[in-house]
C-alpha positions in Angstrom: 2.0 -30.0 17.2 0.8 -26.9 15.3 4.8 -25.7 14.7 5.2 -29.2 13.0 2.2 -29.0 11.2 3.0 -25.9 9.5 6.8 -26.7 9.2 5.5 -30.2 7.4 3.4 -27.8 5.6 5.3 -25.7 3.9 8.1 -28.3 3.4 5.7 -30.6 1.4 2.7 -28.0 0.0 5.3 -25.2 -1.7 8.9 -27.5 -2.3 7.5 -31.2 -2.9 3.5 -31.0 -2.7 3.5 -33.2 -5.7 5.0 -34.5 -8.5 2.4 -33.4 -10.8 2.2 -30.0 -9.5 6.1 -30.2 -9.8 6.5 -30.6 -13.3 3.1 -29.7 -14.9 3.4 -25.9 -13.8 7.0 -25.2 -14.8 6.1 -26.8 -18.3 3.1 -25.2 -19.0 5.0 -21.9 -18.4 8.0 -23.5 -20.7 5.8 -24.3 -23.3 3.5 -21.2 -22.9 6.8 -18.9 -23.6 7.8 -20.7 -26.6 4.7 -20.3 -28.2 4.9 -16.7 -27.3 8.2 -16.6 -28.8 7.2 -18.0 -32.0 4.3 -15.6 -32.5 6.1 -12.8 -31.8 8.4 -13.6 -34.3 5.3 -13.2 -37.0 3.8 -10.0 -38.9 3.7 -7.3 -36.2 0.4 -7.0 -37.8 -0.5 -10.0 -35.6 0.0 -8.2 -32.3 -2.5 -4.9 -33.9 -6.1 -5.2 -31.9 -8.8 -5.3 -34.8 -9.0 -2.2 -36.3 -12.8 -2.9 -37.2 -13.4 -3.2 -33.5 -12.2 -0.1 -32.4 -13.6 2.0 -35.2 -17.0 0.7 -34.1 -16.6 1.1 -30.2 -15.4 4.8 -30.5 -15.4 5.0 -26.5 -13.3 8.5 -26.9 -16.1 9.9 -28.9 -19.0 9.3 -26.8 -16.8 10.5 -23.6 -16.3 13.8 -25.5 -19.7 14.2 -26.6 -21.3 13.6 -23.3 -18.7 16.3 -22.1 -19.8 18.7 -24.4 -23.3 18.5 -23.6 -22.8 18.4 -19.9 -20.7 21.5 -20.2 -23.0 23.0 -22.8 -26.2 22.9 -20.2 -24.8 22.9 -17.1 -22.1 25.6 -17.5 -23.9 28.4 -15.6 -24.1 26.1 -12.6 -20.4 25.0 -12.6 -19.3 28.4 -12.9 -21.5 29.8 -9.7 -19.7 26.1 -7.7 -16.0 27.7 -9.3 -16.8 31.1 -8.4 -17.7 30.5 -4.5 -14.8 28.1 -4.3 -12.5 30.5 -6.1 -13.5 33.4 -3.8 -13.1 31.4 -0.3 -9.5 30.0 -1.9 -8.4 33.7 -2.9 -9.3 34.7 0.8 -7.5 32.2 2.7 -4.2 32.9 0.0 -4.8 36.6 0.5 -4.8 36.0 4.6 -2.0 33.9 4.2 0.4 35.4 2.0 -0.5 39.0 3.3 -0.6 38.4 6.9 3.0 39.2 9.1 4.6 35.8 8.5 5.3 35.6 13.1 1.2 35.4 12.8 1.6 32.2 10.2 4.1 30.7 12.1 2.3 31.1 15.4 -1.5 29.5 13.2 1.1 26.7 12.5 2.7 25.9 15.3 0.8 26.3 18.4 -1.7 23.6 17.1 1.5 21.4 16.4 2.5 22.2 19.6 -0.6 21.3 21.3 -1.6 18.1 19.4 2.2 16.5 18.9 4.3 18.3 21.6 7.3 20.2 21.7 9.0 17.9 19.5 6.5 18.1 16.4 6.4 22.0 17.4 9.9 22.4 16.6 9.7 20.3 13.8 7.1 22.8 12.3 9.4 25.8 12.9 12.4 24.0 11.0 9.5 23.4 7.9 8.6 27.0 8.2 12.0 28.3 8.2 12.7 26.1 5.5 10.0 27.2 3.2 11.1 31.0 3.6 15.0 30.3 4.0 14.6 28.6 0.1 12.6 31.7 -1.3 9.4 29.6 -1.2 7.4 31.5 1.4 4.6 32.7 -0.8 4.3 29.0 -3.0 4.2 27.0 0.5 1.3 29.0 1.7 -0.4 28.9 -1.6 -0.3 24.9 -1.6 -1.2 25.2 2.2 -4.1 27.1 1.3 -5.4 24.6 -1.4 -5.0 21.6 0.4 -6.2 23.3 3.7 -9.7 24.4 1.9 -9.9 21.1 0.2 -8.9 19.1 3.0 -12.0 21.2 5.0 -15.0 20.7 2.3 -13.6 16.8 1.6 -13.8 16.3 5.8 -17.3 18.1 5.8 -18.6 16.2 3.1 -17.4 13.3 3.8 -18.6 13.1 7.3 -22.1 13.6 6.2 -21.8 10.4 3.5 -20.0 8.2 6.0 -22.5 9.0 8.8 -25.4 8.3 5.9 -23.3 4.8 4.7 -23.5 4.0 8.5 -27.2 4.6 9.0 -28.2 2.7 5.8 -27.2 -0.5 4.2 -28.6 0.6 0.9 -26.8 3.8 0.6 -23.9 1.7 1.9 -24.5 -0.5 -1.0 -24.8 2.3 -3.9 -21.6 4.3 -2.9 -19.4 1.4 -2.5 -18.8 0.8 -5.7 -18.2 4.8 -6.5 -15.8 4.4 -4.1 -14.1 1.6 -4.9 -13.8 3.3 -8.7 -12.8 6.7 -7.1 -9.6 4.9 -5.2 -8.1 3.0 -8.0 -8.7 6.1 -10.7 -5.1 7.6 -10.8 -4.5 11.1 -9.1 -4.2 12.7 -12.7 -7.2 11.8 -14.4 -9.2 13.5 -11.7 -7.9 16.7 -13.7 -9.9 16.2 -16.7 -13.1 16.7 -15.8 -12.2 19.3 -13.3 -10.5 21.9 -16.3 -13.1 21.2 -18.7 -15.9 21.8 -16.3 -14.3 24.6 -13.8 -11.7 25.9 -16.2 -7.8 26.5 -15.1 -6.8 28.0 -11.8 -7.2 26.6 -8.1 -11.3 26.0 -8.2 -10.7 23.1 -10.4 -7.6 22.2 -8.5 -10.0 22.3 -5.2 -12.5 20.0 -6.7 -10.2 17.7 -8.3 -8.6 17.3 -4.8 -12.0 16.6 -3.2 -13.2 13.9 -5.6 -9.7 12.4 -5.2 -9.2 12.5 -1.5 -12.7 11.9 -0.2 -13.0 8.2 -0.1 -10.7 7.6 2.9 -12.8 10.2 5.1 -16.4 8.4 3.8 -15.4 5.0 4.6 -13.5 5.3 8.2 -16.7 7.5 9.1 -18.6 4.7 8.3 -16.3 2.0 9.9 -16.1 3.9 12.9 -20.0 4.8 13.6 -20.5 1.0 12.7 -18.0 -0.3 15.5 -19.7 1.5 18.4 -20.7 -1.1 20.6 -23.7 -2.5 20.6 -23.6 -2.4 24.5 -23.2 1.5 24.5 -26.2 1.9 21.9 -28.4 0.1 24.3 -27.8 1.9 27.4 -28.1 5.0 25.4 -31.5 3.8 24.1 -33.0 2.7 27.2 -32.3 6.4 29.1 -34.5 7.6 26.4 -32.1 8.9 23.6 -33.4 9.1 20.2 -31.9 8.5 17.1 -30.0 11.8 16.6 -28.8 11.8 19.9 -27.4 8.6 19.7 -25.7 9.3 16.4 -24.2 13.3 17.8 -23.7 11.8 21.5 -22.6 8.9 21.2 -21.8 7.2 17.7 -19.9 10.2 16.2 -17.8 11.2 19.7 -16.9 7.2 20.2 -15.7 7.0 16.5 -13.6 10.4 16.6 -10.3 8.7 16.4 -11.4 6.5 13.2 -12.6 9.8 11.6 -9.4 11.5 12.6 -7.1 8.7 10.9 -9.8 9.5 7.9 -8.7 13.3 8.3 -4.6 11.9 8.2 -5.5 10.2 4.8 -7.2 13.0 3.2 -4.7 15.3 4.2 -1.9 12.9 2.4 -3.9 12.4 -0.7 -4.8 16.0 -1.2 -1.3 17.2 -1.0 -0.5 14.4 -3.5 -3.0 15.7 -6.0 -2.7 19.6 -5.5 1.2 19.1 -6.0 -0.1 17.8 -9.5 -2.7 20.5 -9.8 0.2 22.6 -11.2 -0.8 21.6 -14.9 -3.9 23.0 -14.9 -3.1 26.5 -13.6 -2.9 26.1 -9.4 0.0 27.8 -8.0 1.9 26.5 -5.5 5.3 24.3 -4.9 4.2 21.8 -7.9 4.2 24.9 -10.2 8.0 25.5 -8.9 9.0 21.9 -9.1 7.3 21.6 -12.7 9.4 24.8 -13.8 12.4 23.2 -12.4 12.3 20.0 -14.2 11.2 22.0 -17.4 14.2 24.2 -17.3 17.0 20.7 -16.0 17.4 23.3 -13.1 18.4 20.0 -10.0 19.2 22.4 -7.0 15.5 24.2 -7.3 14.0 21.0 -8.1 15.6 19.3 -5.1 14.7 22.4 -2.8 10.5 22.4 -3.8 10.7 18.7 -3.4 12.3 19.1 0.1 9.7 21.7 1.1 6.5 19.1 -0.1 8.7 16.4 2.0 8.8 18.3 5.2 5.2 19.7 4.5 4.1 16.1 3.9 5.7 14.6 7.0 4.3 17.9 9.1 1.2 17.6 8.6 0.9 13.5 8.5 2.4 13.6 12.0 -0.3 16.3 13.1 -3.3 14.8 12.0 -1.9 11.4 13.3 -1.7 12.9 17.0 -5.2 13.6 16.9 -6.1 9.9 16.4 -4.0 8.7 19.3 -5.2 8.4 22.9 -3.0 10.4 25.0 -0.3 8.6 26.9 -1.6 8.5 31.1 1.8 7.9 33.1 2.1 7.8 36.5 3.1 11.1 38.1 6.3 9.7 39.3 7.4 9.5 35.7 9.4 12.2 34.0 8.1 13.1 30.6 10.5 14.0 28.1 9.1 16.7 25.8 12.1 16.6 22.9 13.8 13.4 23.8 12.4 9.7 24.3 11.2 8.3 27.2 14.0 5.6 27.4 16.8 8.2 27.6 16.1 9.0 31.1 18.7 6.7 32.4 21.3 9.2 31.0 22.1 11.7 33.0 22.9 14.7 30.1 19.3 14.1 28.6 18.0 14.8 32.3 20.1 17.8 32.2 18.6 18.9 28.8 15.3 17.9 29.3 15.1 20.0 32.9 14.4 23.5 31.7 12.1 22.1 29.1 9.9 20.4 31.5 10.0 23.6 33.9 9.0 25.8 30.9 6.4 23.3 30.1 5.2 23.4 33.6 5.1 27.5 33.6 3.2 27.7 30.3 0.6 25.3 31.3 0.2 27.3 34.6 0.0 30.2 32.5 -2.4 28.9 29.5 -4.5 27.1 32.2 -5.2 30.3 34.4 -5.9 32.5 31.6 -8.5 30.0 30.2 -9.9 29.5 33.7 -10.8 33.5 34.1 -12.2 33.8 30.8 -14.2 30.6 31.7 -15.1 32.1 34.8 -16.0 35.2 33.2 -18.2 33.6 30.6 -20.2 31.4 33.2 -20.9 34.6 35.6 -22.2 36.4 32.5 -24.3 33.5 30.9 -25.6 32.3 34.3 -27.5 35.2 34.7 -29.8 33.7 31.6 -29.1 30.3 31.9 -27.0 28.5 34.9 -26.7 25.0 33.1 -25.7 26.4 29.5 -23.8 28.6 31.5 -21.8 25.4 33.5 -21.9 23.7 30.0 -19.7 26.6 28.1 -17.2 27.1 30.9 -16.7 23.4 31.0 -16.1 23.7 27.2 -13.7 26.5 27.8 -11.8 25.2 30.8 -10.7 22.0 28.7 -9.5 23.4 26.0 -6.4 25.8 27.8 -4.4 26.3 24.7 -7.2 28.2 22.4 -7.5 31.1 24.6 -3.7 32.2 24.7 -3.2 30.9 21.3 -6.3 33.8 20.3 -4.1 36.5 22.8 -1.1 35.4 21.0 -2.9 36.1 17.4 -4.0 39.3 18.9 -1.1 40.5 20.3 0.7 40.0 17.1 -2.0 41.7 14.8 -1.9 44.7 17.0 1.8 45.3 16.7 1.8 44.4 13.0 -0.7 47.2 12.5 -0.2 49.7 15.3 3.3 49.6 16.1 5.7 48.0 13.6 4.9 46.5 10.3 6.2 42.9 10.8 6.3 41.9 6.9 6.9 39.0 5.0 9.8 36.3 5.7 12.9 38.3 6.1 15.1 38.0 3.0 18.2 38.3 5.7 17.5 34.7 6.6 17.4 32.8 3.1 19.9 30.4 3.4 19.2 28.5 -0.3 20.6 25.0 -1.2 20.1 25.4 -5.0 23.7 26.2 -5.9 25.1 23.9 -3.4 23.0 20.5 -4.7 23.3 22.0 -8.4 27.8 22.1 -7.4 27.2 18.3 -6.4 25.0 16.9 -9.4 27.6 18.7 -11.9 30.5 17.0 -9.7 28.8 13.8 -9.9 27.8 14.1 -13.4 31.4 14.8 -14.8 32.8 12.2 -12.6 34.3 9.3 -14.9 33.4 6.8 -12.3 29.8 7.7 -11.9 29.2 8.4 -15.4 30.5 4.9 -16.5 27.6 3.6 -13.5 25.0 5.3 -14.7 25.6 4.5 -18.6 26.3 1.1 -17.7 23.2 0.8 -15.7 21.1 2.6 -18.2 22.4 0.0 -20.9 21.6 -2.8 -18.9 18.0 -1.8 -18.1 17.1 -1.3 -21.3 19.0 -3.4 -23.7 18.4 -6.6 -21.0 15.4 -6.1 -19.8 13.6 -3.1 -20.9 13.7 -3.1 -25.0 13.5 -7.2 -24.9 10.3 -7.0 -22.9 9.1 -4.4 -24.8 9.4 -5.7 -28.3 8.1 -8.9 -26.6 5.0 -8.1 -25.3 4.5 -5.3 -28.2 4.4 -8.1 -31.0 2.4 -10.9 -29.4 -0.7 -11.7 -31.2 -3.7 -10.0 -28.9 -5.4 -12.7 -29.0 -2.6 -15.0 -27.3 -1.9 -12.2 -24.6 -5.9 -12.0 -23.6 -5.8 -16.1 -23.4 -2.6 -16.2 -21.2 -4.3 -13.3 -18.8 -7.7 -15.6 -19.4 -5.9 -18.6 -18.2 -3.8 -16.9 -15.3 -7.4 -15.8 -13.9 -9.3 -18.9 -14.7 -6.8 -21.4 -12.7 -6.1 -18.4 -9.6 -9.2 -16.8 -9.4 -12.1 -18.6 -10.9 -14.2 -18.5 -13.8 -16.0 -15.3 -13.5 -13.3 -13.2 -12.8 -11.7 -15.3 -16.2 -14.7 -14.1 -17.9 -14.2 -10.5 -16.4 -10.5 -10.4 -17.1 -11.4 -11.1 -20.9 -13.9 -8.6 -21.2 -11.7 -5.8 -19.8 -9.1 -6.4 -21.9 -11.2 -6.4 -24.7 -12.1 -3.1 -23.3 -8.8 -1.9 -23.7 -8.3 -3.4 -27.2 -11.5 -1.5 -28.3 -10.4 1.7 -27.0 -7.3 1.6 -29.9 -4.5 1.4 -26.7 -3.7 -2.2 -27.2 0.3 -1.2 -28.1 0.5 1.6 -25.2 -1.2 -0.8 -22.8 1.7 -3.2 -23.6 4.4 -0.6 -23.0 3.0 0.3 -19.7 2.9 -3.1 -18.7 6.5 -3.7 -19.8 7.6 -0.7 -18.0 5.4 -2.0 -14.8 7.1 -5.5 -15.1 10.8 -4.3 -15.4 10.4 -2.3 -12.4 9.0 -4.6 -10.1 11.5 -6.9 -11.4 14.3 -4.6 -10.3 12.2 -3.6 -6.6 12.4 -7.5 -6.3 15.9 -7.5 -6.7 17.0 -4.6 -4.6 14.2 -5.1 -2.2 14.1 -8.5 -1.2 17.6 -8.2 0.2 17.4 -5.0 2.1 14.5 -6.7 3.7 16.1 -9.8 4.6 19.0 -7.8 6.1 16.6 -5.7 7.6 15.2 -9.3 9.5 18.3 -9.9 10.9 19.6 -6.3 11.8 17.6 -4.3 14.0 19.6 -1.1 14.0 19.9 -1.8 10.3 15.8 -2.3 10.3 15.3 1.0 12.5 17.4 2.7 10.3 15.7 1.8 7.0 12.4 2.3 8.4 13.0 6.2 8.8 13.7 6.2 5.2 11.1 4.2 4.1 9.0 6.1 6.6 10.2 9.5 4.5 9.7 7.8 0.9 6.4 6.9 1.5 5.2 10.3 2.7 6.8 12.3 -0.3 4.4 12.7 -3.1 5.2 10.8 -6.3 5.7 13.9 -8.2 8.9 14.4 -6.7 10.8 11.1 -7.3 11.1 12.4 -10.9 13.6 14.7 -9.3 16.7 12.3 -8.1 16.2 10.4 -11.2 16.6 13.5 -13.4 19.3 14.7 -11.6 21.6 11.5 -12.0 20.1 10.0 -15.3 18.9 13.0 -17.5 15.3 12.3 -19.3 14.3 8.8 -20.7 12.3 5.7 -20.6 15.0 4.1 -18.7 14.8 7.1 -16.3 11.1 6.5 -15.9 11.6 2.8 -15.1 14.0 4.3 -12.5 11.6 6.6 -11.1 9.1 3.6 -10.7 11.4 1.9 -8.8 12.1 4.5 -6.2 8.4 5.3 -5.5 7.1 1.1 -5.5 10.3 -0.5 -3.6 9.1 0.2 0.0 6.3 -2.0 0.1 8.7 -5.3 -0.9 11.2 -4.3 1.7 8.8 -3.8 4.6 6.6 -7.1 4.0 9.7 -8.8 3.6 11.3 -8.2 6.5 8.2 -8.0 8.1 7.0 -11.8 6.6 10.5 -13.0 8.1 10.6 -11.5 11.7 7.1 -13.1 12.1 8.1 -16.4 11.3 8.2 -17.9 14.7 12.1 -18.5 16.3 11.4 -22.2 17.1 10.8 -22.8 13.5 14.7 -22.2 13.4 15.4 -23.8 16.3 13.9 -26.8 14.5 15.8 -26.3 11.4 19.4 -26.0 13.3 18.5 -29.0 15.5 18.0 -31.2 12.3 21.7 -29.6 10.9 20.3 -26.7 8.7 22.7 -23.9 8.1 21.5 -20.2 7.9 20.7 -19.9 3.9 19.0 -23.2 4.7 16.9 -22.5 7.5 15.9 -18.9 5.3 15.1 -20.9 2.1 13.4 -23.7 2.6 11.8 -22.9 6.4 11.3 -18.9 6.7 10.8 -18.0 2.9 7.9 -20.6 2.1 6.4 -19.7 5.5 7.0 -15.7 4.6 5.5 -16.4 0.8 2.0 -14.6 1.4 3.7 -11.6 3.0 5.9 -11.6 0.2 3.0 -12.2 -2.8 1.7 -8.8 -0.5 4.2 -6.8 -1.0 4.5 -7.6 -4.8 0.9 -6.9 -5.2 1.6 -3.5 -3.2 4.9 -2.8 -5.6 2.8 -3.8 -8.6 -0.1 -1.2 -7.8 2.3 1.4 -7.0 4.4 1.4 -10.3 0.9 1.4 -12.4 0.4 4.8 -10.3 3.9 5.9 -11.0 3.1 5.9 -15.1 0.7 8.8 -14.8 3.8 11.4 -13.8 6.7 9.4 -15.7 5.8 10.7 -19.4 7.1 14.2 -17.7 10.9 12.4 -18.0 10.2 10.9 -20.7 8.1 8.0 -19.9 5.9 6.2 -22.8 2.8 4.2 -22.8 -0.8 5.0 -21.2 1.1 7.7 -18.9 1.8 9.8 -22.6 -1.5 9.3 -23.5 -3.3 10.6 -20.5 -0.8 13.8 -20.9 -1.7 13.9 -24.6 -5.1 14.1 -23.7 -5.1 16.8 -21.1 -2.9 18.7 -24.0 -5.2 18.5 -26.8 -8.4 19.1 -24.6 -9.1 15.3 -25.6 -11.3 14.0 -22.2 -12.2 11.0 -24.3 -9.0 9.9 -25.1 -7.2 10.2 -21.8 -9.9 8.9 -19.5 -9.5 5.7 -22.0 -5.9 5.8 -21.0 -6.5 6.3 -17.2 -9.0 3.5 -17.4 -6.9 1.0 -19.0 -4.3 1.2 -16.3 -7.0 1.0 -13.5 -8.0 -2.0 -15.3 -4.2 -3.9 -16.1 -3.7 -2.8 -12.5 -6.8 -4.6 -10.6 -6.1 -7.7 -12.5 -3.1 -8.3 -11.5 -4.6 -7.2 -7.9 -7.1 -9.8 -8.0 -4.2 -12.7 -9.2 -1.7 -12.3 -6.7 -4.5 -11.7 -3.9 -5.9 -15.1 -4.9 -2.6 -16.9 -5.1 -1.7 -15.3 -1.5 -5.1 -17.2 -0.2 -3.9 -20.3 -1.9 -0.4 -20.3 -0.4 -2.2 -19.1 2.9 -4.4 -22.1 2.7 -1.7 -24.6 1.7 0.3 -23.6 5.1 -2.7 -23.7 7.1 -2.6 -20.2 8.1 -6.1 -19.9 7.1 -9.4 -22.3 6.5 -11.3 -22.7 3.9 -14.0 -20.4 4.7 -11.9 -17.4 5.6 
């Protein structure tokens, strides 16, 4: 009955809901476009926001004056903070670079092995070998040091703030709008206050990374503590536990999986901003990639991009391993430490895994024996003073049987390096650069007539047929008409309050004197989203019907979503050079994963019974897809559109590096000219445009779900 209801709702409410809706909406859109075309043919001055308003609303001047005041009166305080952070960072950097390379490998390999098993351990070894083989060992360690200190400070302060939010609703209400603002602000904008208050180098990079990456750990700590079952709290209270005991012995331990998920998000966000920190003097792989892009050295840039990609995957998998509950298998089930467990039925897999299983058993036995011996010594010594403390410490050591052997390994490596033989840095003999092969391959492609014709045709199509007409159209429409259109859309999709808010936000953009730049950015985003849909929806459809294709595609999408967006400039630069079209294509590559995933997800989640009903009535595969599955998957598609738009706006910050224009260029110019107000205004404008479109698409999604009967009115 429910299936029949949803199917009928999909056919009636979306395709032929009513004659009124069928004809009214297209008519309004048609006449709106005609009016816009007529208005766009008028004098270009009509599209310019009134100058007398922008002259009176001197937002940039206010920001710059406030910055000067804070810098004048609080410079001494920021210097103290910067010096402490700088000293900590230099200590970590010197330790990593000056230490024997085997010691650094052990420090990163052993935790990966303990957390993620042999597979993650071997992958970490490959990642570190790639750092050294490409000649970016020191730069990679500098990036690790920057990210490590940033993440440590983020987690420390984030857990404290998240805990306070969980204990006080007033504090949560105070922090929520601050966190919302922090999460929607483009990453590049955080460099402005950091560089002007703390100078250049590692210290401002760490502080900017802290501010940018802290919201997830605060939110997830608060959520994890609040989700602790009330029955557990009542039981602990009944045994006489006070608030502090409840917090540190019950709530925080039970919320550790949620906190570790927050740590995972912090690591990925920190890595994304640390790469961008090269623009304020921070060292690391980001600086290498930026130099390669400036020198048009594709091979060099690709090496740096792969170093960042492998590093991101390693830390992502490492942090994710802590947030997962260990799998408990029966004793009669063989554990595969390298290959998937489902491969156990193959004899070759069992042969390969047998020596690994034996090695794992021996390693565990040795580690457990050493750990138990150390725990026994501690227990025996401390029992002379306090038996309970001795038992607690001994039990603590026994449960962490990898820690003591790891410290022994570190000590042995340090002893060998200092007393027997100097190990030094990564061996130069092991270098295996891929720079030249990549450069040769790119050169071969760029001189190939067929490839040249393809790139030239694609660039011409995107610019002449899509980008340039839309750019001219949006920049020549009167500002009041565009404001009215967005306001009306906001009114009919969300409501009166949001319509009024939309008008105010757009008025703010115009008053800042960046209306034209905002329209250029909007045109780039819209073209990018159209291309994402044209490419992503067919790929999502294929993935929904072909499981093997979906599995391969998911691996590629995982890598794409792990890679920091700074690196997406590299392949576009390789094949298309610089320019505004290249900026659009880079945006497409970065923004396309959500629409592919959610198209595939939306179609696969449609129950097979609907397809059976359609086929029983004689519907073909295309008819079932177009008239049954697609209408039911519309909410998922709209969410994919929403995510694609948000990512496209985020990408506008870095596209000026390869020729992008609009608000992103204003941000870069503001940083280059030390004009914080101008750069901040442009960054805020990107955020406001993204918020407007985000709220509109989410409201439309809700209406579609209501029409399909998937949710009720009160949700």
